[in-house]
C-alpha positions as CSV (number, residue, x, y, z in Angstrom):
1,M,11.3,16.7,4.7
2,F,13.1,14.5,7.3
3,W,9.9,12.7,8.1
4,L,9.5,11.6,4.5
5,N,13.1,10.4,4.2
6,F,12.7,8.5,7.5
7,W,9.8,6.5,6.2
8,V,11.3,5.8,2.8
9,G,14.6,4.6,4.3
10,W,13.0,2.4,7.0
11,H,10.6,0.7,4.6
12,I,13.3,0.2,1.9
13,R,15.4,-1.8,4.4
14,C,12.4,-3.9,5.2
15,A,11.5,-4.4,1.6
16,A,14.9,-5.8,0.9
17,N,14.0,-8.8,3.1
18,V,11.0,-10.0,1.0
19,G,10.8,-13.8,0.3
20,S,10.9,-16.8,2.6
21,N,9.4,-20.3,3.1
22,S,6.4,-18.5,4.5
23,H,4.9,-15.3,2.9
24,W,8.0,-13.1,3.5
25,K,11.5,-13.5,4.9
26,R,11.7,-12.7,8.6
27,P,13.0,-9.1,8.7
28,I,16.1,-8.1,10.6
29,S,14.1,-6.4,13.3
30,C,13.4,-3.2,11.5
31,E,11.7,-1.8,14.6
32,R,14.8,-2.3,16.8
33,E,17.1,-1.1,14.0
34,T,15.1,2.1,13.7
35,W,14.5,2.9,17.4
36,K,17.7,1.5,19.0
37,G,19.0,3.6,21.8
38,K,18.7,3.8,25.6
39,S,15.3,2.9,27.0
40,L,13.5,5.8,28.6
41,M,12.5,3.4,31.4
42,H,16.1,3.7,32.7
43,Q,16.1,7.5,32.5
44,D,14.7,10.2,34.8
45,V,12.0,11.4,32.4
46,R,9.0,13.0,34.0
47,S,7.8,15.1,31.1
48,P,8.6,15.8,27.4
49,N,10.9,18.6,28.6
50,D,13.2,16.1,30.1
51,L,13.9,14.3,26.8
52,S,17.2,14.6,25.0
53,H,17.3,16.1,21.5
54,E,17.3,12.7,19.9
55,D,14.4,11.4,22.0
56,T,12.4,14.5,21.3
57,A,12.9,13.8,17.6
58,R,11.8,10.2,18.3
59,L,8.6,11.5,20.0
60,V,7.9,13.7,17.0
61,M,8.0,10.6,14.8
62,D,5.7,8.8,17.2
63,F,3.2,11.8,16.9
64,F,3.2,11.2,13.1
65,H,2.4,7.5,13.7
66,R,-0.4,8.3,16.1
67,T,-1.9,10.7,13.6
68,M,-1.8,8.1,10.8
69,I,-3.5,5.5,13.0
70,H,-6.1,8.0,14.3
71,H,-6.9,8.9,10.7
72,A,-7.4,5.2,9.8
73,M,-9.5,4.6,12.9
74,W,-11.8,7.6,12.0
75,F,-12.4,6.1,8.6
76,A,-13.0,2.6,10.0
77,E,-15.6,3.9,12.4
78,V,-17.3,6.1,9.8
79,R,-17.5,3.1,7.5
80,H,-18.9,1.0,10.3
81,Q,-21.5,3.6,11.2
82,F,-22.6,4.7,7.7
83,G,-21.4,2.2,5.2
84,R,-18.6,2.1,2.6
85,E,-20.0,4.5,0.0
86,K,-20.9,7.2,2.5
87,A,-17.5,6.7,4.3
88,W,-15.7,7.3,1.0
89,E,-17.7,10.5,0.4
90,I,-16.8,11.8,3.9
91,L,-13.2,10.6,3.6
92,K,-12.7,12.7,0.4
93,G,-13.6,15.9,2.2
94,A,-11.8,15.1,5.4
95,Y,-8.6,14.0,3.6
96,E,-8.5,17.1,1.4
97,R,-9.0,19.5,4.4
98,S,-6.6,17.6,6.7
99,Y,-3.9,17.4,4.0
100,D,-4.1,21.2,3.4
101,I,-3.9,22.0,7.1
102,Q,-1.0,19.6,7.8
103,M,1.1,20.5,4.8
104,K,0.8,24.2,5.5
105,R,1.9,23.7,9.1
106,L,4.7,21.3,8.1
107,S,5.9,23.7,5.4
108,K,6.3,26.4,8.0
109,S,7.9,24.1,10.6
110,L,10.4,22.6,8.2
111,G,10.9,25.6,5.9
112,F,9.8,24.3,2.5
113,E,7.5,26.0,0.0
114,L,4.2,24.6,-1.3
115,H,3.1,24.9,-5.0
116,N,-0.6,24.0,-5.5
117,G,-0.4,22.0,-2.3
118,I,2.7,20.0,-3.3
119,P,6.0,20.4,-1.5
120,K,8.3,22.3,-3.8
121,P,11.3,20.1,-3.0
122,L,9.4,17.3,-4.8
123,L,8.7,19.5,-7.8
124,D,12.4,20.4,-7.9
125,L,13.4,16.8,-8.3
126,S,14.4,15.5,-11.8
127,R,11.9,13.2,-13.4
128,D,14.1,10.3,-12.8
129,A,14.5,11.1,-9.1
130,L,10.7,11.7,-8.8
131,D,10.0,8.3,-10.5
132,G,12.5,6.7,-8.2
133,L,10.7,8.2,-5.2
134,K,7.4,6.9,-6.6
135,K,8.8,3.4,-6.8
136,D,10.3,3.6,-3.3
137,A,6.9,4.7,-2.0
138,A,5.3,1.7,-3.6
139,I,8.0,-0.6,-2.2
140,N,7.3,0.9,1.2
141,W,3.7,0.0,0.9
142,L,4.6,-3.6,0.0
143,A,7.1,-3.8,2.8
144,N,4.4,-2.6,5.2
145,D,2.1,-5.3,4.0
146,G,4.7,-7.9,4.6
147,V,5.6,-6.6,8.0
148,W,1.9,-6.9,9.1
149,F,1.7,-10.4,7.6
150,Q,4.7,-11.5,9.5
151,A,3.6,-9.8,12.7
152,V,0.4,-11.9,12.7
153,E,2.1,-15.0,11.4
154,F,4.8,-15.0,14.2
155,S,2.1,-14.3,16.8
156,R,-0.8,-16.4,15.7
157,G,0.4,-18.7,12.9
158,M,0.0,-18.9,9.1
159,F,-3.7,-19.6,9.0
160,D,-4.6,-16.4,10.9
161,A,-2.1,-14.4,8.9
162,K,-3.7,-15.5,5.6
163,R,-7.1,-14.9,7.0
164,C,-6.2,-11.3,8.0
165,N,-4.4,-10.8,4.8
166,D,-7.4,-11.8,2.6
167,S,-9.8,-9.7,4.8
168,C,-7.5,-6.7,4.5
169,W,-7.3,-7.0,0.7
170,S,-11.1,-7.1,0.6
171,L,-11.1,-3.7,2.2
172,F,-8.0,-2.1,0.7
173,S,-8.6,-3.1,-2.9
174,P,-11.9,-1.2,-3.3
175,F,-10.4,1.7,-1.5
176,E,-7.4,1.8,-3.9
177,S,-9.9,1.6,-6.7
178,W,-11.9,4.5,-5.3
179,S,-8.7,6.5,-4.8
180,I,-7.5,5.9,-8.4
181,K,-10.9,6.7,-9.8
182,H,-10.9,10.1,-8.1
183,F,-7.3,10.8,-9.0
184,L,-8.0,10.2,-12.7
185,N,-11.4,11.8,-12.5
186,L,-13.0,8.8,-14.1
187,P,-16.8,8.8,-14.8
188,E,-19.2,6.9,-12.6
189,N,-19.2,3.8,-14.8
190,P,-16.0,4.0,-17.0
191,G,-16.3,0.5,-18.3
192,L,-13.4,-1.8,-19.3
193,D,-11.4,1.1,-20.7
194,G,-11.6,2.8,-17.3
195,L,-10.5,-0.5,-15.6
196,K,-7.5,-0.9,-17.9
197,K,-6.4,2.6,-17.1
198,A,-6.9,2.1,-13.3
199,L,-5.0,-1.1,-13.2
200,G,-1.9,0.9,-14.5
201,F,-2.1,3.2,-11.5
202,R,-2.2,0.6,-8.7
203,L,0.7,0.5,-6.3
204,Y,1.5,-3.0,-7.7
205,A,1.8,-1.6,-11.2
206,T,4.8,0.5,-10.1
207,I,6.9,-2.4,-8.8
208,N,5.6,-5.4,-10.8
209,Q,5.4,-6.1,-14.6
210,Q,1.9,-6.6,-16.0
211,S,0.2,-6.8,-19.3
212,I,-3.3,-6.6,-20.8
213,E,-4.6,-8.4,-23.9
214,D,-8.0,-7.8,-25.4
215,D,-10.0,-11.1,-25.3
216,T,-13.3,-10.2,-27.0
217,P,-15.0,-6.8,-27.7
218,S,-16.5,-7.0,-24.2
219,S,-13.6,-8.6,-22.2
220,F,-9.8,-8.5,-21.6
221,I,-7.2,-10.6,-19.9
222,F,-4.9,-9.1,-17.3
223,R,-1.6,-10.9,-16.5
224,M,0.9,-10.3,-13.7
225,N,4.1,-11.2,-15.7
226,E,6.5,-10.5,-12.9
227,C,5.5,-10.3,-9.2
228,R,8.1,-8.9,-6.8
229,V,7.2,-11.3,-4.1
230,Q,7.1,-14.5,-6.3
231,V,10.2,-13.5,-8.2
232,A,12.1,-13.2,-4.9
233,R,10.9,-16.6,-3.8
234,K,11.9,-18.1,-7.1
235,R,15.4,-16.6,-6.7
236,K,15.7,-18.4,-3.4
237,G,14.5,-21.7,-4.8
238,L,11.2,-21.6,-3.0
239,E,7.7,-22.5,-4.2
240,D,5.2,-19.9,-5.2
241,Y,3.3,-18.3,-2.3
242,P,-0.3,-19.5,-2.6
243,C,-2.0,-16.1,-3.1
244,K,-5.2,-17.1,-4.9
245,S,-7.4,-16.5,-1.9
246,G,-6.0,-13.0,-1.6
247,G,-6.4,-12.4,-5.3
248,M,-10.0,-13.5,-5.2
249,A,-10.6,-10.8,-2.5
250,E,-8.5,-8.3,-4.4
251,Y,-9.3,-8.3,-8.1
252,P,-13.1,-8.7,-8.2
253,S,-13.6,-5.9,-5.6
254,F,-11.2,-3.6,-7.4
255,A,-13.0,-4.1,-10.7
256,E,-16.5,-3.7,-9.3
257,S,-15.5,-0.5,-7.5
258,I,-14.4,0.9,-10.8
259,D,-17.6,-0.1,-12.5
260,P,-20.2,-2.4,-10.8
261,R,-21.1,-4.0,-14.1
262,I,-17.6,-5.6,-14.5
263,R,-17.2,-9.2,-13.6
264,T,-14.0,-11.1,-12.8
265,E,-12.7,-14.7,-13.5
266,C,-9.5,-16.1,-12.2
267,I,-7.7,-17.9,-15.1
268,G,-4.9,-19.0,-12.8
269,C,-3.1,-17.9,-9.6
270,P,-0.8,-19.8,-7.2
271,P,-1.1,-22.5,-6.0
272,D,-2.5,-23.1,-9.5
273,E,0.0,-24.2,-12.1
274,H,1.0,-21.4,-14.5
275,P,3.3,-20.9,-17.5
276,A,6.7,-19.1,-17.0
277,E,5.3,-16.0,-18.7
278,W,3.0,-15.0,-15.8
279,Y,2.2,-15.7,-12.2
280,C,-1.5,-14.9,-12.2
281,A,-4.0,-14.0,-14.9
282,W,-7.5,-12.6,-14.6
283,R,-10.3,-12.1,-17.1
284,F,-12.6,-9.1,-16.8
285,W,-15.8,-8.6,-18.8
286,I,-19.0,-6.5,-18.7
287,E,-22.3,-8.2,-18.3
């Protein structure tokens, strides 16, 4: 399971740097920290057989990265060619088959057993350790989001970083909704109860504190009481990051992907003023 530990450790270091006068704090070059060593340009390397043991391991990690990006590119192209709904349908079958093939091969290579498709070392963890790993995985996701934001910000500026960020959320949020819907085996139109349940399974729900309050028989209010990014900024004496444009891409698309009858209203989200009890609040209702 070295590849899993690698990604967890790398992203946790990045996540520790969240918060700055822009969206995130500039990281301490996580890429250089991870891949430091002699450059292959100054070595007599003509084929993979010429690599040292360490560089061979580095190449294996690069293979994993290429596989991840290729997977994402396949999905992007299928969505472009056939539309979002058909792409999700195809993704479900492709992911399940690919996961099965890859985990079986990795289990043989790395010497771990599988139980119902799950690596047994994960099942052997205590509940506390497994919950800790779940949280670390969610922090990794947030760190990855921040790294991408910074990469665009430092290359193209804040305007383009926010533009890419909001566009990305308009794509990721309905995907996460679809993923949760299938994980929980929710019906086609699960209504507000289905949305309440799904909101508790988002990556954000693992690392932030949130609450739900029934508003009327046909509506409820969702509040983000503690946001990891905003709390880090507050701790450093910085103003809230103005995330409302991203939220307007995120929450309506998530809710409509759970049930197309659900509508969304922003009650408040930075740069809006808000009480100390929450950072953003959203009202959902069924028409």
